[in-house]
C-alpha positions in Angstrom: 0.3 0.1 0.4 2.8 2.5 0.9 4.1 1.8 -2.7 1.0 3.0 -4.3 0.5 5.8 -2.4 3.8 7.1 -3.4 2.8 6.5 -6.9 0.1 8.2 -6.8 2.1 11.2 -5.0 4.7 11.3 -7.8 1.9 11.6 -10.8 0.7 14.0 -9.0 -2.9 12.7 -7.7 -2.7 12.9 -4.1 -0.8 14.9 -1.5 0.0 13.6 2.1 -0.5 15.6 5.2 0.8 14.6 8.6 -1.3 14.7 11.6 -0.2 17.5 13.7 -1.2 15.5 16.6 0.5 12.4 15.9 3.4 12.8 13.4 3.2 9.1 12.9 -0.6 9.2 11.5 -0.4 10.2 7.5 -3.4 10.9 5.5 -3.9 11.4 2.2 -5.4 14.1 -0.1 -6.8 14.0 -3.7 -5.0 16.8 -5.4 -6.9 18.4 -8.6 -5.4 16.3 -10.8 -6.9 13.5 -8.8 -10.1 14.4 -8.6 -10.5 14.7 -12.1 -8.8 11.4 -12.7 -11.4 9.9 -10.1 -14.3 11.3 -11.8 -13.6 10.4 -15.3 -15.9 6.8 -16.2 -13.4 4.5 -17.6 -14.2 1.0 -19.4 -15.1 -0.9 -16.3 -18.3 1.5 -15.5 -19.4 1.8 -18.9 -19.0 -1.8 -19.1 -21.3 -2.4 -16.5 -23.5 0.2 -17.5 -24.0 -1.9 -20.5 -25.6 -4.7 -18.8 -29.3 -5.5 -18.1 -30.7 -4.4 -14.7 -30.9 -7.8 -14.2 -27.2 -8.5 -15.1 -26.5 -5.7 -13.0 -28.3 -7.1 -10.2 -26.6 -9.9 -10.1 -23.5 -8.6 -10.3 -24.6 -6.6 -7.0 -25.5 -9.7 -5.2 -22.1 -11.8 -6.6 -19.5 -8.8 -5.3 -21.9 -8.3 -2.0 -21.1 -12.0 -1.2 -17.2 -12.5 -2.3 -17.2 -9.0 0.0 -19.3 -10.9 2.7 -17.3 -14.0 2.6 -13.9 -12.1 2.6 -14.7 -10.0 5.7 -16.0 -13.5 7.7 -12.7 -14.8 7.1 -10.6 -11.5 8.1 -12.5 -12.2 11.4 -15.5 -10.8 11.1 -13.2 -7.1 10.6 -14.1 -4.9 8.4 -13.5 -1.4 7.9 -15.4 2.1 7.2 -15.2 5.6 7.9 -13.9 6.5 11.6 -17.3 8.6 11.9 -19.2 4.8 12.6 -16.5 3.4 14.4 -17.7 2.8 18.1 -14.6 4.5 19.6 -16.0 8.1 17.5 -16.6 10.5 20.0 -17.6 14.0 19.8 -16.7 16.2 22.2 -17.0 19.9 23.3 -13.5 20.3 21.8 -14.2 18.2 18.7 -14.2 15.1 17.3 -11.9 11.8 19.0 -10.5 8.7 18.8 -11.6 6.9 22.1 -9.3 3.7 20.8 -6.1 6.0 20.0 -6.8 8.5 22.4 -6.4 11.0 20.4 -8.0 14.7 19.1 -9.2 14.4 15.4 -9.0 16.9 12.4 -12.6 18.4 11.3 -12.3 16.1 8.4 -11.0 12.8 9.6 -13.9 11.7 10.7 -15.4 11.3 7.1 -11.9 8.9 6.1 -11.2 5.4 6.5 -10.3 4.0 9.2 -7.8 0.8 9.5 -9.1 0.8 12.8 -12.5 0.0 12.5 -14.3 -1.0 15.3 -18.1 -1.3 13.8 -20.8 0.6 16.4 
């Protein structure tokens, strides 16, 4: 993953931001170039759009099943956005992670949490 992020940075698709509170914590944001690329419809999207409604429904059910099996294989540990984690708190000072005992930046509750524990 770290090599992928470095490659995305070299290509100008993402920028790195270190947490002011925990220098070990790094966040990545899409640059304007990255946002433009992400907004493009690619061949896969076009191919899925060409499927019938029934085929799209079958694909959705099949991919959901694959994901569910992988989550079970992973000890039922999924990932998700920070604000949906059982350790996410909102304090008078702002968002807070009770697991790491760290205040969060205003945009961090909308980011994916690798420590995610579903509420």
